[in-house]
Each structure stands twice: as structure tokens, then as C-alpha cells.
LUMTIZA-537235 format. One record per residue (C-alpha): residue number from 1; x, y, z. Coordinates in nm, 4 decimals. Example, Ala and Ser with C-alpha at 12.3 -4.5 7.8 and 13.67 -1.06 7.14 Angstrom:
REM LUMTIZA-537235
{pt 1, {1.2300, -0.4500, 0.7800}}
{pt 2, {1.3670, -0.1060, 0.7140}}
REM end
This chain:
REM LUMTIZA-537235
{pt 1, {-4.3601, -5.7756, -2.8329}}
{pt 2, {-4.0714, -5.9929, -2.9565}}
{pt 3, {-3.8914, -5.6685, -3.0624}}
{pt 4, {-3.9167, -5.5256, -2.7070}}
{pt 5, {-3.7808, -5.8471, -2.5550}}
{pt 6, {-3.4778, -5.8316, -2.7903}}
{pt 7, {-3.4103, -5.4680, -2.6922}}
{pt 8, {-3.4287, -5.5587, -2.3235}}
{pt 9, {-3.1737, -5.8347, -2.3760}}
{pt 10, {-2.9338, -5.5937, -2.5455}}
{pt 11, {-2.9744, -5.3444, -2.2591}}
{pt 12, {-2.9000, -5.6083, -1.9972}}
{pt 13, {-2.5925, -5.7154, -2.1883}}
{pt 14, {-2.4669, -5.3567, -2.2072}}
{pt 15, {-2.5165, -5.2764, -1.8347}}
{pt 16, {-2.2902, -5.4784, -1.6080}}
{pt 17, {-2.4729, -5.6519, -1.3277}}
{pt 18, {-2.3420, -5.6937, -0.9712}}
{pt 19, {-2.2299, -6.0431, -1.0749}}
{pt 20, {-2.0393, -5.8939, -1.3724}}
{pt 21, {-1.8590, -5.6459, -1.1401}}
{pt 22, {-1.7481, -5.9337, -0.9173}}
{pt 23, {-1.5671, -6.0994, -1.2071}}
{pt 24, {-1.1960, -6.0184, -1.2596}}
{pt 25, {-1.1351, -5.7014, -1.4657}}
{pt 26, {-0.8244, -5.5373, -1.6099}}
{pt 27, {-0.6517, -5.3086, -1.3593}}
{pt 28, {-0.6206, -4.9403, -1.4576}}
{pt 29, {-0.2754, -4.7749, -1.4759}}
{pt 30, {-0.1472, -4.5981, -1.1649}}
{pt 31, {-0.2401, -4.2544, -1.3038}}
{pt 32, {-0.5980, -4.3546, -1.3980}}
{pt 33, {-0.9271, -4.4229, -1.2250}}
{pt 34, {-1.2019, -4.6319, -1.3913}}
{pt 35, {-1.5574, -4.5786, -1.2638}}
{pt 36, {-1.9017, -4.7238, -1.3312}}
{pt 37, {-2.1825, -4.4878, -1.4161}}
{pt 38, {-2.3465, -4.5147, -1.0748}}
{pt 39, {-2.0113, -4.4322, -0.9125}}
{pt 40, {-1.9843, -4.1238, -1.1321}}
{pt 41, {-2.3307, -4.0118, -1.0247}}
{pt 42, {-2.2497, -4.0747, -0.6586}}
{pt 43, {-1.9311, -3.8672, -0.6853}}
{pt 44, {-2.1302, -3.5905, -0.8594}}
{pt 45, {-1.8631, -3.5463, -1.1243}}
{pt 46, {-1.9013, -3.2675, -1.3794}}
{pt 47, {-1.6969, -3.2866, -1.6997}}
{pt 48, {-1.6516, -2.9991, -1.9448}}
{pt 49, {-1.4423, -2.9634, -2.2624}}
{pt 50, {-1.1471, -2.7271, -2.2433}}
{pt 51, {-1.2353, -2.4108, -2.4365}}
{pt 52, {-1.1396, -2.0406, -2.4507}}
{pt 53, {-1.2755, -1.8436, -2.1563}}
{pt 54, {-1.2642, -1.4764, -2.0549}}
{pt 55, {-0.9822, -1.4527, -1.8025}}
{pt 56, {-0.8232, -1.1776, -1.6050}}
{pt 57, {-1.0368, -0.8784, -1.5351}}
{pt 58, {-0.8019, -0.7856, -1.2523}}
{pt 59, {-0.4324, -0.7598, -1.1738}}
{pt 60, {-0.3522, -0.8928, -0.8272}}
{pt 61, {-0.0645, -0.7316, -0.6412}}
{pt 62, {0.0529, -0.6665, -0.2873}}
{pt 63, {0.1350, -0.3471, -0.1047}}
{pt 64, {0.0999, -0.1614, 0.2229}}
{pt 65, {-0.1231, 0.1072, 0.3681}}
{pt 66, {0.0340, 0.4534, 0.4029}}
{pt 67, {-0.0718, 0.8038, 0.4979}}
{pt 68, {-0.1847, 1.0519, 0.2379}}
{pt 69, {0.1395, 1.2521, 0.2502}}
{pt 70, {-0.0525, 1.5817, 0.2384}}
{pt 71, {-0.2348, 1.4816, 0.5561}}
{pt 72, {0.0525, 1.3772, 0.7805}}
{pt 73, {0.3060, 1.5847, 0.9761}}
{pt 74, {0.6293, 1.4667, 1.1356}}
{pt 75, {0.6879, 1.7141, 1.4168}}
{pt 76, {1.0403, 1.7956, 1.5375}}
{pt 77, {1.1601, 2.0662, 1.7734}}
{pt 78, {1.3206, 2.3759, 1.6188}}
{pt 79, {1.5064, 2.4395, 1.9476}}
{pt 80, {1.7401, 2.2401, 2.1701}}
{pt 81, {1.6239, 2.2046, 2.5270}}
{pt 82, {1.4488, 2.0010, 2.7961}}
{pt 83, {1.0865, 1.8836, 2.7911}}
{pt 84, {0.8962, 2.0304, 3.0871}}
{pt 85, {0.5386, 1.9423, 2.9894}}
{pt 86, {0.3517, 1.7152, 2.7461}}
{pt 87, {0.0043, 1.8242, 2.6347}}
{pt 88, {-0.0877, 1.5661, 2.3677}}
{pt 89, {-0.1219, 1.1895, 2.4049}}
{pt 90, {-0.1291, 0.9134, 2.1389}}
{pt 91, {-0.4773, 0.8778, 1.9926}}
{pt 92, {-0.5774, 1.2310, 2.0897}}
{pt 93, {-0.7495, 1.4469, 1.8305}}
{pt 94, {-0.5826, 1.7876, 1.7872}}
{pt 95, {-0.6533, 2.0999, 1.5868}}
{pt 96, {-0.3994, 2.3061, 1.3970}}
{pt 97, {-0.2105, 2.5212, 1.6508}}
{pt 98, {-0.2965, 2.3109, 1.9569}}
{pt 99, {-0.0067, 2.2719, 2.2053}}
{pt 100, {0.1779, 1.9408, 2.1967}}
{pt 101, {0.4600, 1.9971, 2.4465}}
{pt 102, {0.6557, 2.2714, 2.6246}}
{pt 103, {1.0345, 2.2809, 2.5978}}
{pt 104, {1.2620, 2.4926, 2.8153}}
{pt 105, {1.5362, 2.6154, 2.5826}}
{pt 106, {1.8157, 2.8755, 2.6055}}
{pt 107, {1.7785, 2.9096, 2.2266}}
{pt 108, {1.4523, 3.0986, 2.2765}}
{pt 109, {1.6022, 3.3627, 2.5066}}
{pt 110, {1.9114, 3.3955, 2.2886}}
{pt 111, {1.7064, 3.4415, 1.9718}}
{pt 112, {1.4874, 3.7223, 2.1041}}
{pt 113, {1.7822, 3.8850, 2.2815}}
{pt 114, {1.9714, 3.8877, 1.9510}}
{pt 115, {1.6670, 4.0448, 1.7865}}
{pt 116, {1.6560, 4.3299, 2.0402}}
{pt 117, {2.0307, 4.3840, 2.0100}}
{pt 118, {2.0125, 4.3894, 1.6285}}
{pt 119, {1.7270, 4.6392, 1.6420}}
{pt 120, {1.9184, 4.8715, 1.8764}}
{pt 121, {2.2298, 4.8591, 1.6583}}
{pt 122, {2.0195, 4.9254, 1.3481}}
{pt 123, {1.8583, 5.2360, 1.5059}}
{pt 124, {2.1996, 5.3697, 1.6135}}
{pt 125, {2.3552, 5.3047, 1.2699}}
{pt 126, {2.0590, 5.4653, 1.0937}}
{pt 127, {2.0905, 5.7871, 1.3010}}
{pt 128, {2.4660, 5.7992, 1.2449}}
{pt 129, {2.4218, 5.7547, 0.8694}}
{pt 130, {2.1652, 6.0378, 0.8472}}
{pt 131, {2.3900, 6.2667, 1.0550}}
{pt 132, {2.6984, 6.1992, 0.8425}}
{pt 133, {2.5015, 6.2553, 0.5228}}
{pt 134, {2.3738, 6.5944, 0.6492}}
{pt 135, {2.7272, 6.6994, 0.7417}}
{pt 136, {2.8556, 6.5874, 0.4037}}
{pt 137, {2.5787, 6.7803, 0.2225}}
{pt 138, {2.6846, 7.1092, 0.3929}}
{pt 139, {3.0558, 7.0280, 0.3380}}
{pt 140, {3.1112, 6.9853, 0.7117}}
{pt 141, {3.1986, 6.6192, 0.6965}}
{pt 142, {3.4219, 6.3974, 0.4853}}
{pt 143, {3.3003, 6.1586, 0.2196}}
{pt 144, {3.4952, 5.8814, 0.3893}}
{pt 145, {3.2999, 5.9188, 0.7156}}
{pt 146, {2.9702, 5.9305, 0.5262}}
{pt 147, {3.0512, 5.6094, 0.3307}}
{pt 148, {3.1622, 5.4305, 0.6480}}
{pt 149, {2.8338, 5.5230, 0.8193}}
{pt 150, {2.6402, 5.4103, 0.5114}}
{pt 151, {2.8157, 5.0702, 0.5107}}
{pt 152, {2.7555, 5.0214, 0.8830}}
{pt 153, {2.3883, 5.1096, 0.8343}}
{pt 154, {2.3506, 4.8474, 0.5564}}
{pt 155, {2.5265, 4.5842, 0.7692}}
{pt 156, {2.3059, 4.6399, 1.0741}}
{pt 157, {1.9950, 4.6374, 0.8548}}
{pt 158, {2.0898, 4.2954, 0.7151}}
{pt 159, {2.1594, 4.1655, 1.0663}}
{pt 160, {1.8203, 4.2899, 1.1851}}
{pt 161, {1.6469, 4.1102, 0.8975}}
{pt 162, {1.8295, 3.7864, 0.9811}}
{pt 163, {1.7428, 3.8106, 1.3514}}
{pt 164, {1.3809, 3.8922, 1.2673}}
{pt 165, {1.3409, 3.5891, 1.0405}}
{pt 166, {1.4944, 3.3619, 1.3038}}
{pt 167, {1.2622, 3.5030, 1.5698}}
{pt 168, {0.9629, 3.4494, 1.3411}}
{pt 169, {1.0407, 3.0763, 1.3330}}
{pt 170, {0.9963, 3.0656, 1.7102}}
{pt 171, {0.7316, 3.3332, 1.7530}}
{pt 172, {0.4392, 3.0923, 1.7156}}
{pt 173, {0.5613, 2.8805, 2.0053}}
{pt 174, {0.7116, 3.1469, 2.2288}}
{pt 175, {0.6059, 3.1152, 2.5920}}
{pt 176, {0.5625, 3.3968, 2.8407}}
{pt 177, {0.6743, 3.7538, 2.7839}}
{pt 178, {1.0041, 3.9065, 2.8865}}
{pt 179, {1.2901, 3.6691, 2.9537}}
{pt 180, {1.0924, 3.3448, 2.9276}}
{pt 181, {1.2890, 3.0632, 2.7672}}
{pt 182, {1.0012, 2.8205, 2.7193}}
{pt 183, {0.8924, 2.7115, 2.3726}}
{pt 184, {0.5516, 2.5568, 2.3022}}
{pt 185, {0.5569, 2.2941, 2.0291}}
{pt 186, {0.2280, 2.3190, 1.8362}}
{pt 187, {0.0398, 2.0966, 1.5913}}
{pt 188, {0.1054, 2.2109, 1.2320}}
{pt 189, {-0.2110, 2.0367, 1.1019}}
{pt 190, {-0.5351, 1.8951, 1.2377}}
{pt 191, {-0.5487, 1.5204, 1.2912}}
{pt 192, {-0.4879, 1.2324, 1.5307}}
{pt 193, {-0.1689, 1.1969, 1.7341}}
{pt 194, {-0.0405, 0.8738, 1.5827}}
{pt 195, {0.2863, 0.8517, 1.7744}}
{pt 196, {0.4762, 1.0327, 2.0499}}
{pt 197, {0.8493, 0.9953, 2.1032}}
{pt 198, {0.9387, 1.2020, 2.4103}}
{pt 199, {0.9044, 1.1966, 2.7881}}
{pt 200, {0.9049, 1.4660, 3.0594}}
{pt 201, {1.2594, 1.5771, 3.1341}}
{pt 202, {1.3999, 1.4407, 2.8095}}
{pt 203, {1.6643, 1.6428, 2.6260}}
{pt 204, {1.5783, 1.7153, 2.2632}}
{pt 205, {1.7910, 1.8472, 1.9789}}
{pt 206, {1.6830, 2.1301, 1.7525}}
{pt 207, {1.6151, 2.0333, 1.3938}}
{pt 208, {1.8472, 2.3094, 1.2664}}
{pt 209, {2.1402, 2.1924, 1.4785}}
{pt 210, {2.1527, 1.8345, 1.3500}}
{pt 211, {2.0650, 1.5104, 1.5287}}
{pt 212, {1.6964, 1.5969, 1.5739}}
{pt 213, {1.4422, 1.3160, 1.6058}}
{pt 214, {1.0703, 1.3084, 1.5324}}
{pt 215, {0.8784, 1.3897, 1.8511}}
{pt 216, {0.5178, 1.3578, 1.7293}}
{pt 217, {0.3444, 1.2102, 1.4259}}
{pt 218, {0.0094, 1.3682, 1.3451}}
{pt 219, {-0.2020, 1.2311, 1.0654}}
{pt 220, {-0.5502, 1.2338, 0.9190}}
{pt 221, {-0.6854, 0.8831, 0.8502}}
{pt 222, {-1.0122, 0.9682, 0.6753}}
{pt 223, {-0.8331, 0.8877, 0.3474}}
{pt 224, {-0.5300, 0.6608, 0.3068}}
{pt 225, {-0.3124, 0.5297, 0.0261}}
{pt 226, {-0.2143, 0.1795, -0.0764}}
{pt 227, {0.1322, 0.1732, -0.2304}}
{pt 228, {0.1550, -0.1475, -0.4349}}
{pt 229, {0.4078, -0.3052, -0.6723}}
{pt 230, {0.3103, -0.3458, -1.0370}}
{pt 231, {0.5033, -0.5918, -1.2546}}
{pt 232, {0.6416, -0.4730, -1.5862}}
{pt 233, {0.4100, -0.7036, -1.7851}}
{pt 234, {0.1037, -0.5300, -1.6329}}
{pt 235, {0.2126, -0.1694, -1.6838}}
{pt 236, {0.0191, -0.1293, -2.0067}}
{pt 237, {-0.3035, -0.2617, -1.8517}}
{pt 238, {-0.3311, -0.0413, -1.5425}}
{pt 239, {-0.4204, 0.3230, -1.6016}}
{pt 240, {-0.4858, 0.6232, -1.3845}}
{pt 241, {-0.8468, 0.5994, -1.2672}}
{pt 242, {-0.8495, 0.2175, -1.2588}}
{pt 243, {-1.0782, 0.0774, -0.9885}}
{pt 244, {-0.8924, -0.0836, -0.6984}}
{pt 245, {-1.0297, -0.3384, -0.4485}}
{pt 246, {-0.8217, -0.3870, -0.1351}}
{pt 247, {-0.8245, -0.6558, 0.1343}}
{pt 248, {-0.6242, -0.6731, 0.4569}}
{pt 249, {-0.5611, -0.9567, 0.7023}}
{pt 250, {-0.7361, -0.7751, 0.9865}}
{pt 251, {-1.0716, -0.7750, 0.8012}}
{pt 252, {-1.0729, -1.0859, 0.5756}}
{pt 253, {-1.4433, -1.0566, 0.4866}}
{pt 254, {-1.4350, -0.6867, 0.4012}}
{pt 255, {-1.3322, -0.5271, 0.0712}}
{pt 256, {-1.2244, -0.1624, 0.0553}}
{pt 257, {-1.2804, 0.0132, -0.2763}}
{pt 258, {-1.0686, 0.2930, -0.4168}}
{pt 259, {-0.9100, 0.4316, -0.7315}}
{pt 260, {-0.5554, 0.4139, -0.8656}}
{pt 261, {-0.4663, 0.7827, -0.8917}}
{pt 262, {-0.0967, 0.7483, -0.9836}}
{pt 263, {0.1254, 0.4977, -1.1657}}
{pt 264, {0.5006, 0.5478, -1.1528}}
{pt 265, {0.6838, 0.6250, -1.4765}}
{pt 266, {0.9966, 0.4413, -1.3590}}
{pt 267, {1.0762, 0.0844, -1.2518}}
{pt 268, {1.2802, -0.0318, -0.9572}}
{pt 269, {1.6063, -0.1670, -1.0994}}
{pt 270, {1.6148, -0.4580, -0.8523}}
{pt 271, {1.2546, -0.5786, -0.8383}}
{pt 272, {1.1564, -0.4697, -1.1911}}
{pt 273, {0.8306, -0.3302, -1.0562}}
{pt 274, {0.6648, 0.0097, -1.0697}}
{pt 275, {0.4717, 0.1706, -0.7871}}
{pt 276, {0.0976, 0.2184, -0.8187}}
{pt 277, {-0.0917, 0.4288, -0.5659}}
{pt 278, {-0.4551, 0.3661, -0.4771}}
{pt 279, {-0.6543, 0.6235, -0.2825}}
{pt 280, {-0.9162, 0.4859, -0.0429}}
{pt 281, {-1.1788, 0.6504, 0.1743}}
{pt 282, {-1.1378, 0.5368, 0.5352}}
{pt 283, {-1.4236, 0.6996, 0.7304}}
{pt 284, {-1.4196, 0.4378, 1.0081}}
{pt 285, {-1.0378, 0.4502, 1.0310}}
{pt 286, {-1.0209, 0.0728, 0.9979}}
{pt 287, {-0.7132, 0.0866, 0.7722}}
{pt 288, {-0.3933, 0.1686, 0.9590}}
{pt 289, {-0.0586, 0.2815, 0.8130}}
{pt 290, {0.1903, -0.0015, 0.7520}}
{pt 291, {-0.0797, -0.2710, 0.7234}}
{pt 292, {-0.0017, -0.5211, 0.4484}}
{pt 293, {-0.2692, -0.5286, 0.1786}}
{pt 294, {-0.3693, -0.7228, -0.1323}}
{pt 295, {-0.4940, -0.5043, -0.4163}}
{pt 296, {-0.6974, -0.6168, -0.7180}}
{pt 297, {-0.6843, -0.3642, -1.0027}}
{pt 298, {-0.9680, -0.3900, -1.2560}}
{pt 299, {-0.8451, -0.4337, -1.6158}}
{pt 300, {-0.9892, -0.5519, -1.9484}}
{pt 301, {-1.0537, -0.9274, -1.9774}}
{pt 302, {-0.8997, -1.1458, -2.2498}}
{pt 303, {-1.0026, -1.4811, -2.4017}}
{pt 304, {-0.7704, -1.7795, -2.3885}}
{pt 305, {-0.7777, -2.1528, -2.3078}}
{pt 306, {-0.8538, -2.1629, -1.9367}}
{pt 307, {-0.9749, -2.3941, -1.6596}}
{pt 308, {-1.2062, -2.3123, -1.3704}}
{pt 309, {-1.0238, -2.3013, -1.0380}}
{pt 310, {-1.2339, -2.5941, -0.9108}}
{pt 311, {-1.0716, -2.8219, -1.1716}}
{pt 312, {-0.7156, -2.7589, -1.0574}}
{pt 313, {-0.5458, -2.9609, -0.7826}}
{pt 314, {-0.2166, -2.8753, -0.6158}}
{pt 315, {-0.0404, -3.1977, -0.5145}}
{pt 316, {0.2945, -3.1172, -0.3614}}
{pt 317, {0.4796, -2.9010, -0.6104}}
{pt 318, {0.2719, -3.0264, -0.9069}}
{pt 319, {-0.0463, -2.8844, -1.0570}}
{pt 320, {-0.2899, -3.1562, -1.1687}}
{pt 321, {-0.6261, -3.2037, -1.3413}}
{pt 322, {-0.8358, -3.5130, -1.4199}}
{pt 323, {-0.9112, -3.5722, -1.7882}}
{pt 324, {-1.1840, -3.8083, -1.9139}}
{pt 325, {-1.0380, -4.0498, -2.1716}}
{pt 326, {-1.3439, -4.2499, -2.2755}}
{pt 327, {-1.4433, -4.6081, -2.1956}}
{pt 328, {-1.2269, -4.8912, -2.0634}}
{pt 329, {-1.2570, -5.2469, -2.2106}}
{pt 330, {-1.5052, -5.3425, -1.9387}}
{pt 331, {-1.7268, -5.0378, -2.0000}}
{pt 332, {-1.6098, -4.8219, -1.7132}}
{pt 333, {-1.5197, -4.4562, -1.7779}}
{pt 334, {-1.1500, -4.3738, -1.7649}}
{pt 335, {-1.0168, -4.0649, -1.5812}}
{pt 336, {-0.6490, -3.9765, -1.6051}}
{pt 337, {-0.4605, -3.7597, -1.3576}}
{pt 338, {-0.2418, -3.5287, -1.5649}}
{pt 339, {0.0191, -3.2673, -1.4681}}
{pt 340, {-0.0293, -2.9306, -1.6364}}
{pt 341, {0.1134, -2.5795, -1.6214}}
{pt 342, {-0.1115, -2.2803, -1.5617}}
{pt 343, {-0.0674, -1.9071, -1.5159}}
{pt 344, {-0.1859, -1.7565, -1.1872}}
{pt 345, {-0.0838, -1.3998, -1.2669}}
{pt 346, {-0.4332, -1.3049, -1.3838}}
{pt 347, {-0.7096, -1.2813, -1.1279}}
{pt 348, {-1.0564, -1.4252, -1.1834}}
{pt 349, {-1.2490, -1.7546, -1.1747}}
{pt 350, {-1.0541, -1.9102, -1.4653}}
{pt 351, {-0.6833, -1.9911, -1.4874}}
{pt 352, {-0.5079, -1.9745, -1.8279}}
{pt 353, {-0.3503, -2.3021, -1.9455}}
{pt 354, {0.0166, -2.2839, -2.0461}}
{pt 355, {0.0764, -2.6478, -2.1433}}
{pt 356, {-0.0210, -3.0084, -2.0661}}
{pt 357, {-0.3727, -3.0139, -2.2098}}
{pt 358, {-0.5334, -2.9301, -2.5447}}
{pt 359, {-0.8537, -2.7623, -2.6546}}
{pt 360, {-1.1519, -2.9965, -2.6620}}
{pt 361, {-1.0220, -3.2429, -2.4019}}
{pt 362, {-1.2819, -3.3212, -2.1362}}
{pt 363, {-1.1754, -3.2055, -1.7892}}
{pt 364, {-1.3349, -3.2841, -1.4537}}
{pt 365, {-1.4413, -2.9413, -1.3263}}
{pt 366, {-1.6379, -3.0592, -1.0210}}
{pt 367, {-1.5378, -3.3548, -0.8057}}
{pt 368, {-1.1647, -3.3563, -0.8828}}
{pt 369, {-1.0840, -3.3735, -0.5119}}
{pt 370, {-1.3023, -3.6847, -0.4760}}
{pt 371, {-1.1190, -3.8552, -0.7639}}
{pt 372, {-0.7843, -3.7645, -0.6115}}
{pt 373, {-0.8816, -3.9474, -0.2942}}
{pt 374, {-0.9519, -4.2658, -0.4912}}
{pt 375, {-0.5991, -4.3016, -0.6289}}
REM end
């Protein structure tokens, strides 16, 4: 019984009473907080020793959404003329060969007129060549006349081939028969009309004459690309086939999954980055070209001294943590606010420590914000 009474006396002496707390105590330094045990429990502080942790697991980079370049067409007019009708509107779904617009153009009439003229001259030159060769064979004509007819025949044949190829460029969009000068601009691929850049009555330039502008953009959005920048230090970690998780501002709670199907073999001389391309399925067409995106590329994790993100505070331009230093002279527990340097280049729940803290030191991992408010 006497032994239990002695132990109780020691316990009372070790635990400060309310009267003890009211007595004057030493003041902690400006960068420290001293707390009693019940204050620590009330603040729900969690302290863990700094130790190696698996960090990384992803490379975070930024980029933008683009078309799959095999599924987009930038449509320009092959002829110069005036727009007389528009058949396709932005957002409209079109099939390959569907009409987009009708252009009235003298180029159309001139092209097919040149073709007919070239054909007539070719037929005439061919007959003349055969006649001169027959005369030469029976010694009724000169070799000079036969060679001249042969040269004229070859020249008209070449001109006919040129006129035919030019007419073939316009044949798919030729309007009515005869002397019609209308040209129908048609969709070269199936997809959605993303943009339209012409109005009825507008004058357009042919793409072969210089100064042509894009009249329609047609694209398929069921799959899109993310073109992102990869820093030189991460080139060896990201491979073709790496999983890619993409987020955009428009849908902050949604993650789009894809695969990195190409990594550039060259770096930009100014930014020192290489392009990485991620292919994403986009069945709901939520991702739009030119959206800014954040891409997380899955890579192997590595072990190094690291802190959980909950332990790190950003105060102004300084990065801080609270470190437990042991007991103060009055029995309270000391917590020091300490500036450190960390690396944020690796994604994940832990941040690698660069300097400012050593392995084994006890860091406040939960409740650091509460301590910061006490200073």
C-alpha cells in the first residue's frame, strides 16, 4: 500500500497541474511552439520519423489537346471564284464526298475548255503523223515532213496529258454539264465540321494560285492526342506504351486515360524539352482541340528520403515543416518550424527532401497547419 502511495506521488509530481501551468515558465524561441500533452491530443498531431519512401511513380507535365492528324482535313478551294452556296454548317456531321459549298469560278470552264482543245489538237496531230509516215514509207513524202509531224504529235500528246490531269483535279467537284462554271467543294473525309471560314458572296483564292485560306476544318474527335513537353531529365523514364492519365480544367473531377504512343528523338533548343504524344479515346467528344491539359505519365518508383504532402507548408516563398525536438525544461514538447528544400518534379503522395532535414528526425505529418496558426 505504501509503495502505491509513493508511485502516485511521483506521478503527480511529473504531471503539471493547472496551478503549475499558471506559474511563470520560460518562453519558447520565436521559431518554436511548446505544448502540453493534452494540447497535443486536442490538436490531433501525428509525428513520424523521416525515412526513405517510394516516390515518383509518375512524371507530371503539361500539354494541349490536338486532333489525330490522320483524322483531320483542312479544306481549301482548288479554284478562284465566288461562293454562291454553303451546304455545311459548324457542328454538322458529314460523310466523305458530301458537298460543303458551291463556288462559281471561271477556272472550271477554262480547264475543261483547254481539255477539249488539247484533245482536238491531239487527234489532228495524230492523223497528220500517220499520213506523213505512210507517204514517207512509199517514198512520196520527205523525211523532214515526217519528223515534223512526229514532233507535233508528241507535243500535243503531252499537252493532252497535262490538261487531263488538271481536269481530274476538278472533276470530282464539277457542277452541271456543258459550259457550267460552278465547282462543288466536297468533304475529303468523314467527320464533324469543326470550323467554317467563308460566307455567301465571298471571293476565294485557289490553293494553286497562292494566297488561299482554309475554308473548312473537318475532324474526327472519337480519338484525340495530347502533345506534352517532357523535360530532358525524364526522357529515360518515359517509354512508348507508358500509361498516361490526363486532366483538363473543364472537367476537374474526371481523368482521361490513354497511352504514350510516341516520344520525340530530338529536344527543342530553347525549352530543352522533347514532345511526347498520348493517344486518348474520346467517345463522348468531351476533349476539344486546343484545350490545355495536365498529363501524368506512369513510371517506375524510386526510394529516397521523402515527406508526405500533408507535412509540408508553403509560407510565402518558403517551404516549411514542423520538427519535434523533445521536451522543454518545464516538460512541454518542443516543435520547431524549419525551412527545407524539396523536389516537386516527381508526382505522388511523397515529396523528396533535398536539404534542411535529416533521416530519423521526427516530423509533424498531420496537424502542421494547426501548429502554424499558433505561432
